Biopython code that builds the backbone (N, CA, C, O; Angstrom):
import numpy as np
from Bio.PDB.StructureBuilder import StructureBuilder

atoms = [
    (1, "ARG", "N", (56.029, 130.150, 62.100)),
    (1, "ARG", "CA", (55.968, 129.482, 63.389)),
    (1, "ARG", "C", (57.044, 128.398, 63.413)),
    (1, "ARG", "O", (57.194, 127.629, 62.463)),
    (2, "LEU", "N", (57.780, 128.356, 64.507)),
    (2, "LEU", "CA", (58.848, 127.386, 64.673)),
    (2, "LEU", "C", (58.611, 126.620, 65.964)),
    (2, "LEU", "O", (58.453, 127.208, 67.034)),
    (3, "LYS", "N", (58.588, 125.294, 65.846)),
    (3, "LYS", "CA", (58.368, 124.454, 67.024)),
    (3, "LYS", "C", (59.639, 123.665, 67.303)),
    (3, "LYS", "O", (60.143, 122.948, 66.439)),
    (4, "LEU", "N", (60.147, 123.807, 68.520)),
    (4, "LEU", "CA", (61.329, 123.072, 68.933)),
    (4, "LEU", "C", (60.945, 122.068, 70.008)),
    (4, "LEU", "O", (60.270, 122.403, 70.981)),
    (5, "GLN", "N", (61.379, 120.850, 69.817)),
    (5, "GLN", "CA", (61.142, 119.797, 70.799)),
    (5, "GLN", "C", (62.363, 119.732, 71.716)),
    (5, "GLN", "O", (63.491, 119.573, 71.249)),
    (6, "LEU", "N", (62.132, 119.855, 73.002)),
    (6, "LEU", "CA", (63.212, 119.834, 73.976)),
    (6, "LEU", "C", (63.069, 118.642, 74.904)),
    (6, "LEU", "O", (61.966, 118.152, 75.145)),
    (7, "GLN", "N", (64.183, 118.191, 75.414)),
    (7, "GLN", "CA", (64.128, 117.142, 76.420)),
    (7, "GLN", "C", (63.428, 117.713, 77.650)),
    (7, "GLN", "O", (63.604, 118.890, 77.968)),
    (8, "PRO", "N", (62.640, 116.900, 78.342)),
    (8, "PRO", "CA", (61.878, 117.392, 79.495)),
    (8, "PRO", "C", (62.735, 118.096, 80.542)),
    (8, "PRO", "O", (62.317, 119.107, 81.104)),
    (9, "GLU", "N", (63.931, 117.570, 80.809)),
    (9, "GLU", "CA", (64.774, 118.197, 81.823)),
    (9, "GLU", "C", (65.247, 119.588, 81.410)),
    (9, "GLU", "O", (65.490, 120.435, 82.269)),
    (10, "ILE", "N", (65.378, 119.831, 80.122)),
    (10, "ILE", "CA", (65.750, 121.165, 79.640)),
    (10, "ILE", "C", (64.516, 122.054, 79.595)),
    (10, "ILE", "O", (64.580, 123.231, 79.950)),
    (11, "HIS", "N", (63.404, 121.496, 79.163)),
    (11, "HIS", "CA", (62.161, 122.264, 79.079)),
    (11, "HIS", "C", (61.781, 122.836, 80.442)),
    (11, "HIS", "O", (61.246, 123.942, 80.525)),
    (12, "GLU", "N", (62.056, 122.089, 81.508)),
    (12, "GLU", "CA", (61.736, 122.544, 82.859)),
    (12, "GLU", "C", (62.518, 123.792, 83.247)),
    (12, "GLU", "O", (62.074, 124.549, 84.111)),
    (13, "LEU", "N", (63.662, 124.020, 82.632)),
    (13, "LEU", "CA", (64.499, 125.170, 82.964)),
    (13, "LEU", "C", (64.072, 126.449, 82.255)),
    (13, "LEU", "O", (64.550, 127.535, 82.583)),
    (14, "LEU", "N", (63.177, 126.323, 81.288)),
    (14, "LEU", "CA", (62.763, 127.489, 80.505)),
    (14, "LEU", "C", (61.865, 128.410, 81.311)),
    (14, "LEU", "O", (61.049, 127.978, 82.126)),
    (15, "ASN", "N", (62.049, 129.695, 81.052)),
    (15, "ASN", "CA", (61.123, 130.692, 81.571)),
    (15, "ASN", "C", (60.871, 131.688, 80.449)),
    (15, "ASN", "O", (61.465, 131.572, 79.377)),
    (16, "ASP", "N", (60.004, 132.660, 80.678)),
    (16, "ASP", "CA", (59.640, 133.606, 79.616)),
    (16, "ASP", "C", (60.841, 134.398, 79.120)),
    (16, "ASP", "O", (60.952, 134.667, 77.924)),
    (17, "ALA", "N", (61.744, 134.778, 80.025)),
    (17, "ALA", "CA", (62.909, 135.568, 79.626)),
    (17, "ALA", "C", (63.810, 134.766, 78.683)),
    (17, "ALA", "O", (64.297, 135.294, 77.683)),
    (18, "ILE", "N", (64.022, 133.516, 79.002)),
    (18, "ILE", "CA", (64.869, 132.671, 78.151)),
    (18, "ILE", "C", (64.193, 132.422, 76.807)),
    (18, "ILE", "O", (64.850, 132.451, 75.767)),
    (19, "LYS", "N", (62.890, 132.179, 76.822)),
    (19, "LYS", "CA", (62.154, 131.961, 75.574)),
    (19, "LYS", "C", (62.246, 133.200, 74.691)),
    (19, "LYS", "O", (62.442, 133.086, 73.481)),
    (20, "THR", "N", (62.107, 134.376, 75.284)),
    (20, "THR", "CA", (62.208, 135.630, 74.528)),
    (20, "THR", "C", (63.608, 135.786, 73.946)),
    (20, "THR", "O", (63.763, 136.184, 72.792)),
    (21, "GLU", "N", (64.617, 135.476, 74.736)),
    (21, "GLU", "CA", (66.001, 135.588, 74.275)),
    (21, "GLU", "C", (66.272, 134.637, 73.108)),
    (21, "GLU", "O", (66.925, 135.016, 72.137)),
    (22, "ILE", "N", (65.776, 133.417, 73.201)),
    (22, "ILE", "CA", (65.947, 132.444, 72.114)),
    (22, "ILE", "C", (65.219, 132.920, 70.861)),
    (22, "ILE", "O", (65.756, 132.846, 69.756)),
    (23, "THR", "N", (64.005, 133.403, 71.040)),
    (23, "THR", "CA", (63.213, 133.897, 69.908)),
    (23, "THR", "C", (63.931, 135.041, 69.208)),
    (23, "THR", "O", (64.040, 135.049, 67.982)),
    (24, "GLN", "N", (64.423, 136.006, 69.978)),
    (24, "GLN", "CA", (65.115, 137.156, 69.391)),
    (24, "GLN", "C", (66.385, 136.733, 68.660)),
    (24, "GLN", "O", (66.684, 137.251, 67.583)),
    (25, "ALA", "N", (67.124, 135.805, 69.233)),
    (25, "ALA", "CA", (68.351, 135.336, 68.585)),
    (25, "ALA", "C", (68.037, 134.645, 67.259)),
    (25, "ALA", "O", (68.735, 134.853, 66.266)),
    (26, "LEU", "N", (66.990, 133.825, 67.245)),
    (26, "LEU", "CA", (66.597, 133.149, 66.003)),
    (26, "LEU", "C", (66.098, 134.142, 64.958)),
    (26, "LEU", "O", (66.439, 134.035, 63.780)),
    (27, "GLU", "N", (65.297, 135.098, 65.388)),
    (27, "GLU", "CA", (64.786, 136.107, 64.454)),
    (27, "GLU", "C", (65.930, 136.907, 63.842)),
    (27, "GLU", "O", (65.925, 137.192, 62.645)),
    (28, "GLN", "N", (66.903, 137.265, 64.665)),
    (28, "GLN", "CA", (68.045, 138.031, 64.163)),
    (28, "GLN", "C", (68.865, 137.193, 63.182)),
    (28, "GLN", "O", (69.277, 137.686, 62.132)),
    (29, "LYS", "N", (69.097, 135.940, 63.525)),
    (29, "LYS", "CA", (69.903, 135.067, 62.671)),
    (29, "LYS", "C", (69.198, 134.750, 61.351)),
    (29, "LYS", "O", (69.824, 134.735, 60.291)),
    (30, "LEU", "N", (67.879, 134.496, 61.430)),
    (30, "LEU", "CA", (67.120, 134.118, 60.237)),
    (30, "LEU", "C", (66.599, 135.312, 59.451)),
    (30, "LEU", "O", (66.248, 135.187, 58.278)),
    (31, "GLY", "N", (66.551, 136.469, 60.101)),
    (31, "GLY", "CA", (66.062, 137.667, 59.434)),
    (31, "GLY", "C", (64.563, 137.664, 59.207)),
    (31, "GLY", "O", (64.075, 138.308, 58.279)),
    (32, "VAL", "N", (63.829, 136.950, 60.041)),
    (32, "VAL", "CA", (62.373, 136.891, 59.925)),
    (32, "VAL", "C", (61.752, 137.021, 61.311)),
    (32, "VAL", "O", (62.405, 136.802, 62.331)),
    (33, "SER", "N", (60.479, 137.381, 61.316)),
    (33, "SER", "CA", (59.725, 137.394, 62.562)),
    (33, "SER", "C", (59.078, 136.024, 62.717)),
    (33, "SER", "O", (58.546, 135.471, 61.754)),
    (34, "LEU", "N", (59.122, 135.481, 63.923)),
    (34, "LEU", "CA", (58.543, 134.159, 64.090)),
    (34, "LEU", "C", (57.908, 133.996, 65.457)),
    (34, "LEU", "O", (58.179, 134.737, 66.401)),
    (35, "GLN", "N", (57.050, 132.990, 65.514)),
    (35, "GLN", "CA", (56.434, 132.599, 66.776)),
    (35, "GLN", "C", (57.102, 131.293, 67.180)),
    (35, "GLN", "O", (57.079, 130.310, 66.439)),
    (36, "LEU", "N", (57.696, 131.300, 68.362)),
    (36, "LEU", "CA", (58.444, 130.140, 68.821)),
    (36, "LEU", "C", (57.614, 129.333, 69.796)),
    (36, "LEU", "O", (57.074, 129.861, 70.767)),
    (37, "ASP", "N", (57.521, 128.039, 69.518)),
    (37, "ASP", "CA", (56.795, 127.118, 70.389)),
    (37, "ASP", "C", (57.801, 126.098, 70.904)),
    (37, "ASP", "O", (58.320, 125.279, 70.145)),
    (38, "LEU", "N", (58.068, 126.159, 72.202)),
    (38, "LEU", "CA", (59.002, 125.226, 72.822)),
    (38, "LEU", "C", (58.207, 124.187, 73.585)),
    (38, "LEU", "O", (57.444, 124.522, 74.491)),
    (39, "ALA", "N", (58.381, 122.936, 73.223)),
    (39, "ALA", "CA", (57.608, 121.867, 73.848)),
    (39, "ALA", "C", (58.537, 120.758, 74.319)),
    (39, "ALA", "O", (59.596, 120.524, 73.738)),
    (40, "ALA", "N", (58.122, 120.084, 75.377)),
    (40, "ALA", "CA", (58.873, 118.928, 75.861)),
    (40, "ALA", "C", (58.580, 117.739, 74.954)),
    (40, "ALA", "O", (57.460, 117.583, 74.467)),
    (41, "THR", "N", (59.577, 116.912, 74.732)),
    (41, "THR", "CA", (59.399, 115.751, 73.857)),
    (41, "THR", "C", (58.523, 114.690, 74.495)),
    (41, "THR", "O", (57.934, 113.861, 73.801)),
    (42, "GLY", "N", (58.439, 114.717, 75.807)),
    (42, "GLY", "CA", (57.660, 113.709, 76.503)),
    (42, "GLY", "C", (58.432, 112.435, 76.751)),
    (42, "GLY", "O", (57.914, 111.487, 77.342)),
    (43, "VAL", "N", (59.676, 112.412, 76.295)),
    (43, "VAL", "CA", (60.509, 111.232, 76.486)),
    (43, "VAL", "C", (61.737, 111.639, 77.288)),
    (43, "VAL", "O", (62.685, 112.203, 76.743)),
    (44, "ALA", "N", (61.714, 111.356, 78.560)),
    (44, "ALA", "CA", (62.875, 111.666, 79.390)),
    (44, "ALA", "C", (64.039, 110.801, 78.946)),
    (44, "ALA", "O", (63.890, 109.598, 78.730)),
    (45, "GLY", "N", (65.186, 111.420, 78.815)),
    (45, "GLY", "CA", (66.370, 110.661, 78.427)),
    (45, "GLY", "C", (66.464, 110.377, 76.942)),
    (45, "GLY", "O", (67.362, 109.647, 76.521)),
    (46, "GLY", "N", (65.566, 110.930, 76.125)),
    (46, "GLY", "CA", (65.656, 110.748, 74.681)),
    (46, "GLY", "C", (66.925, 111.391, 74.153)),
    (46, "GLY", "O", (67.459, 112.311, 74.773)),
    (47, "GLN", "N", (67.407, 110.922, 73.027)),
    (47, "GLN", "CA", (68.658, 111.427, 72.489)),
    (47, "GLN", "C", (68.447, 112.647, 71.614)),
    (47, "GLN", "O", (67.511, 112.713, 70.818)),
    (48, "THR", "N", (69.337, 113.606, 71.782)),
    (48, "THR", "CA", (69.398, 114.733, 70.870)),
    (48, "THR", "C", (70.166, 114.260, 69.639)),
    (48, "THR", "O", (70.796, 113.203, 69.680)),
    (49, "PRO", "N", (70.126, 115.019, 68.550)),
    (49, "PRO", "CA", (70.895, 114.609, 67.369)),
    (49, "PRO", "C", (72.390, 114.436, 67.667)),
    (49, "PRO", "O", (73.015, 113.500, 67.168)),
    (50, "ILE", "N", (72.963, 115.330, 68.474)),
    (50, "ILE", "CA", (74.393, 115.199, 68.773)),
    (50, "ILE", "C", (74.657, 113.974, 69.641)),
    (50, "ILE", "O", (75.674, 113.300, 69.475)),
    (51, "GLN", "N", (73.746, 113.684, 70.564)),
    (51, "GLN", "CA", (73.907, 112.485, 71.383)),
    (51, "GLN", "C", (73.809, 111.229, 70.520)),
    (51, "GLN", "O", (74.550, 110.268, 70.729)),
    (52, "ALA", "N", (72.905, 111.240, 69.561)),
    (52, "ALA", "CA", (72.765, 110.099, 68.649)),
    (52, "ALA", "C", (74.031, 109.930, 67.810)),
    (52, "ALA", "O", (74.471, 108.807, 67.562)),
    (53, "LYS", "N", (74.617, 111.057, 67.373)),
    (53, "LYS", "CA", (75.850, 111.007, 66.583)),
    (53, "LYS", "C", (76.995, 110.433, 67.418)),
    (53, "LYS", "O", (77.760, 109.596, 66.939)),
    (54, "ILE", "N", (77.109, 110.886, 68.662)),
    (54, "ILE", "CA", (78.160, 110.385, 69.545)),
    (54, "ILE", "C", (77.979, 108.894, 69.792)),
    (54, "ILE", "O", (78.950, 108.137, 69.782)),
    (55, "GLN", "N", (76.746, 108.474, 70.013)),
    (55, "GLN", "CA", (76.452, 107.053, 70.229)),
    (55, "GLN", "C", (76.812, 106.229, 68.995)),
    (55, "GLN", "O", (77.387, 105.145, 69.105)),
    (56, "ARG", "N", (76.466, 106.759, 67.815)),
    (56, "ARG", "CA", (76.777, 106.063, 66.557)),
    (56, "ARG", "C", (78.298, 105.946, 66.375)),
    (56, "ARG", "O", (78.799, 104.896, 65.975)),
    (57, "GLN", "N", (79.028, 107.035, 66.673)),
    (57, "GLN", "CA", (80.485, 107.003, 66.553)),
    (57, "GLN", "C", (81.094, 106.003, 67.534)),
    (57, "GLN", "O", (82.050, 105.302, 67.202)),
    (58, "HIS", "N", (80.542, 105.944, 68.725)),
    (58, "HIS", "CA", (81.026, 104.994, 69.726)),
    (58, "HIS", "C", (80.815, 103.560, 69.235)),
    (58, "HIS", "O", (81.707, 102.720, 69.355)),
    (59, "GLN", "N", (79.639, 103.289, 68.685)),
    (59, "GLN", "CA", (79.355, 101.949, 68.169)),
    (59, "GLN", "C", (80.284, 101.598, 67.008)),
    (59, "GLN", "O", (80.766, 100.469, 66.914)),
    (60, "GLU", "N", (80.537, 102.569, 66.121)),
    (60, "GLU", "CA", (81.443, 102.335, 64.992)),
    (60, "GLU", "C", (82.854, 102.023, 65.496)),
    (60, "GLU", "O", (83.548, 101.174, 64.938)),
    (61, "ARG", "N", (83.269, 102.719, 66.556)),
    (61, "ARG", "CA", (84.591, 102.492, 67.139)),
    (61, "ARG", "C", (84.690, 101.079, 67.717)),
    (61, "ARG", "O", (85.705, 100.404, 67.548)),
    (62, "LEU", "N", (83.635, 100.636, 68.397)),
    (62, "LEU", "CA", (83.636, 99.280, 68.953)),
    (62, "LEU", "C", (83.716, 98.229, 67.852)),
    (62, "LEU", "O", (84.401, 97.216, 68.000)),
    (63, "VAL", "N", (83.015, 98.472, 66.754)),
    (63, "VAL", "CA", (83.065, 97.551, 65.609)),
    (63, "VAL", "C", (84.478, 97.522, 65.028)),
    (63, "VAL", "O", (84.985, 96.459, 64.671)),
    (64, "ALA", "N", (85.112, 98.697, 64.936)),
    (64, "ALA", "CA", (86.478, 98.767, 64.407)),
    (64, "ALA", "C", (87.454, 98.013, 65.308)),
    (64, "ALA", "O", (88.331, 97.299, 64.820)),
    (65, "ILE", "N", (87.301, 98.173, 66.614)),
    (65, "ILE", "CA", (88.174, 97.461, 67.557)),
    (65, "ILE", "C", (88.014, 95.950, 67.394)),
    (65, "ILE", "O", (89.000, 95.212, 67.371)),
    (66, "ASP", "N", (86.781, 95.503, 67.281)),
    (66, "ASP", "CA", (86.534, 94.067, 67.081)),
    (66, "ASP", "C", (87.154, 93.575, 65.770)),
    (66, "ASP", "O", (87.707, 92.477, 65.712)),
    (67, "ALA", "N", (87.056, 94.399, 64.718)),
    (67, "ALA", "CA", (87.625, 94.016, 63.425)),
    (67, "ALA", "C", (89.145, 93.911, 63.511)),
    (67, "ALA", "O", (89.744, 93.003, 62.935)),
    (68, "ILE", "N", (89.762, 94.843, 64.232)),
    (68, "ILE", "CA", (91.221, 94.798, 64.398)),
    (68, "ILE", "C", (91.620, 93.538, 65.162)),
    (68, "ILE", "O", (92.573, 92.852, 64.792)),
    (69, "LYS", "N", (90.890, 93.245, 66.218)),
    (69, "LYS", "CA", (91.193, 92.052, 67.025)),
    (69, "LYS", "C", (91.065, 90.765, 66.215)),
    (69, "LYS", "O", (91.771, 89.792, 66.479)),
    (70, "ASP", "N", (90.169, 90.757, 65.233)),
    (70, "ASP", "CA", (89.928, 89.557, 64.431)),
    (70, "ASP", "C", (90.894, 89.400, 63.254)),
    (70, "ASP", "O", (90.898, 88.360, 62.595)),
    (71, "GLU", "N", (91.709, 90.419, 62.987)),
    (71, "GLU", "CA", (92.665, 90.341, 61.878)),
    (71, "GLU", "C", (93.702, 89.251, 62.153)),
    (71, "GLU", "O", (94.239, 89.155, 63.256)),
    (72, "LYS", "N", (93.976, 88.434, 61.134)),
    (72, "LYS", "CA", (94.949, 87.341, 61.288)),
    (72, "LYS", "C", (96.336, 87.868, 61.649)),
    (72, "LYS", "O", (97.008, 87.310, 62.517)),
    (73, "LEU", "N", (96.764, 88.945, 60.982)),
    (73, "LEU", "CA", (98.091, 89.501, 61.245)),
    (73, "LEU", "C", (98.190, 90.001, 62.686)),
    (73, "LEU", "O", (99.211, 89.803, 63.345)),
    (74, "VAL", "N", (97.156, 90.634, 63.162)),
    (74, "VAL", "CA", (97.146, 91.130, 64.542)),
    (74, "VAL", "C", (97.266, 89.960, 65.510)),
    (74, "VAL", "O", (98.018, 90.020, 66.483)),
    (75, "LYS", "N", (96.525, 88.907, 65.236)),
    (75, "LYS", "CA", (96.591, 87.723, 66.102)),
    (75, "LYS", "C", (97.992, 87.106, 66.097)),
    (75, "LYS", "O", (98.486, 86.669, 67.136)),
    (76, "LYS", "N", (98.629, 87.073, 64.918)),
    (76, "LYS", "CA", (99.990, 86.540, 64.827)),
    (76, "LYS", "C", (100.959, 87.391, 65.645)),
    (76, "LYS", "O", (101.806, 86.861, 66.364)),
    (77, "LEU", "N", (100.829, 88.710, 65.530)),
    (77, "LEU", "CA", (101.705, 89.608, 66.285)),
    (77, "LEU", "C", (101.481, 89.464, 67.788)),
    (77, "LEU", "O", (102.429, 89.474, 68.573)),
    (78, "GLN", "N", (100.230, 89.330, 68.171)),
    (78, "GLN", "CA", (99.928, 89.147, 69.590)),
    (78, "GLN", "C", (100.560, 87.860, 70.109)),
    (78, "GLN", "O", (101.127, 87.828, 71.202)),
    (79, "HIS", "N", (100.455, 86.815, 69.321)),
    (79, "HIS", "CA", (101.011, 85.523, 69.731)),
    (79, "HIS", "C", (102.545, 85.569, 69.760)),
    (79, "HIS", "O", (103.162, 85.107, 70.720)),
    (80, "ALA", "N", (103.153, 86.120, 68.717)),
    (80, "ALA", "CA", (104.613, 86.134, 68.604)),
    (80, "ALA", "C", (105.272, 87.015, 69.659)),
    (80, "ALA", "O", (106.340, 86.675, 70.170)),
    (81, "PHE", "N", (104.649, 88.137, 69.988)),
    (81, "PHE", "CA", (105.281, 89.102, 70.891)),
    (81, "PHE", "C", (104.538, 89.279, 72.216)),
    (81, "PHE", "O", (104.855, 90.179, 72.993)),
    (82, "SER", "N", (103.564, 88.433, 72.466)),
    (82, "SER", "CA", (102.706, 88.595, 73.658)),
    (82, "SER", "C", (102.158, 90.023, 73.724)),
    (82, "SER", "O", (102.080, 90.637, 74.788)),
    (83, "ALA", "N", (101.789, 90.517, 72.567)),
    (83, "ALA", "CA", (101.314, 91.901, 72.455)),
    (83, "ALA", "C", (99.838, 92.005, 72.818)),
    (83, "ALA", "O", (99.091, 91.029, 72.762)),
    (84, "GLU", "N", (99.447, 93.207, 73.188)),
    (84, "GLU", "CA", (98.045, 93.497, 73.469)),
    (84, "GLU", "C", (97.633, 94.742, 72.691)),
    (84, "GLU", "O", (98.431, 95.658, 72.495)),
    (85, "LEU", "N", (96.410, 94.762, 72.264)),
    (85, "LEU", "CA", (95.878, 95.928, 71.564)),
    (85, "LEU", "C", (95.509, 96.991, 72.590)),
    (85, "LEU", "O", (94.750, 96.733, 73.524)),
    (86, "ASP", "N", (96.055, 98.188, 72.407)),
    (86, "ASP", "CA", (95.687, 99.324, 73.257)),
    (86, "ASP", "C", (94.427, 99.938, 72.651)),
    (86, "ASP", "O", (94.506, 100.762, 71.740)),
    (87, "GLU", "N", (93.271, 99.533, 73.161)),
    (87, "GLU", "CA", (91.998, 99.973, 72.583)),
    (87, "GLU", "C", (91.818, 101.481, 72.648)),
    (87, "GLU", "O", (91.136, 102.060, 71.802)),
    (88, "ALA", "N", (92.419, 102.120, 73.639)),
    (88, "ALA", "CA", (92.306, 103.578, 73.762)),
    (88, "ALA", "C", (93.001, 104.297, 72.604)),
    (88, "ALA", "O", (92.711, 105.460, 72.323)),
    (89, "SER", "N", (93.922, 103.593, 71.933)),
    (89, "SER", "CA", (94.653, 104.218, 70.828)),
    (89, "SER", "C", (93.911, 104.124, 69.497)),
    (89, "SER", "O", (94.347, 104.707, 68.504)),
    (90, "VAL", "N", (92.808, 103.406, 69.467)),
    (90, "VAL", "CA", (92.058, 103.227, 68.221)),
    (90, "VAL", "C", (91.209, 104.470, 67.958)),
    (90, "VAL", "O", (90.294, 104.787, 68.717)),
    (91, "VAL", "N", (91.530, 105.164, 66.871)),
    (91, "VAL", "CA", (90.784, 106.363, 66.483)),
    (91, "VAL", "C", (90.461, 106.291, 64.999)),
    (91, "VAL", "O", (91.185, 105.674, 64.218)),
    (92, "LYS", "N", (89.376, 106.924, 64.632)),
    (92, "LYS", "CA", (88.963, 106.952, 63.228)),
    (92, "LYS", "C", (89.794, 107.991, 62.489)),
    (92, "LYS", "O", (89.979, 109.113, 62.962)),
    (93, "ILE", "N", (90.284, 107.604, 61.337)),
    (93, "ILE", "CA", (91.012, 108.533, 60.479)),
    (93, "ILE", "C", (90.056, 108.959, 59.382)),
    (93, "ILE", "O", (89.575, 108.138, 58.602)),
    (94, "GLU", "N", (89.788, 110.251, 59.334)),
    (94, "GLU", "CA", (88.855, 110.787, 58.339)),
    (94, "GLU", "C", (89.500, 110.785, 56.968)),
    (94, "GLU", "O", (90.653, 111.185, 56.813)),
    (95, "ASN", "N", (88.755, 110.334, 55.979)),
    (95, "ASN", "CA", (89.204, 110.358, 54.596)),
    (95, "ASN", "C", (88.542, 111.545, 53.923)),
    (95, "ASN", "O", (87.344, 111.512, 53.643)),
    (96, "ASN", "N", (89.306, 112.587, 53.662)),
    (96, "ASN", "CA", (88.752, 113.820, 53.089)),
    (96, "ASN", "C", (88.795, 113.836, 51.572)),
    (96, "ASN", "O", (88.568, 114.881, 50.963)),
    (97, "HIS", "N", (89.080, 112.710, 50.954)),
    (97, "HIS", "CA", (89.174, 112.678, 49.488)),
    (97, "HIS", "C", (87.909, 112.175, 48.884)),
    (97, "HIS", "O", (87.803, 112.079, 47.661)),
]
sb = StructureBuilder()
sb.init_structure("model")
sb.init_model(0)
sb.init_chain("A")
sb.init_seg("    ")
for serial, (resi, resn, name, xyz) in enumerate(atoms, 1):
    if name == "N":
        sb.init_residue(resn, " ", resi, " ")
    sb.init_atom(name, np.array(xyz, "f"), 0.0, 1.0, " ", f" {name:<3s}", serial, name[0])
structure = sb.get_structure()
């Protein structure tokens, strides 16, 4: 038995045909027979895992921007050249090592 919690707005869109299609796709992928229980989370606007990840990345980006703005060298460059930080250019560089 597999229970999936869905946001209420998505749960409202479900019908028997879609539930059957989801069940069959999961059974084929997992190679098992299962009973699928789709339930609403009861929390409208709750975050999905991907939404939580995006929110976390956004918060990390804001922290990085603030850290860059607080750097002494950055402040010196801004003062010397009347420079401004282009916040849209701030991106995370992944360290794959």
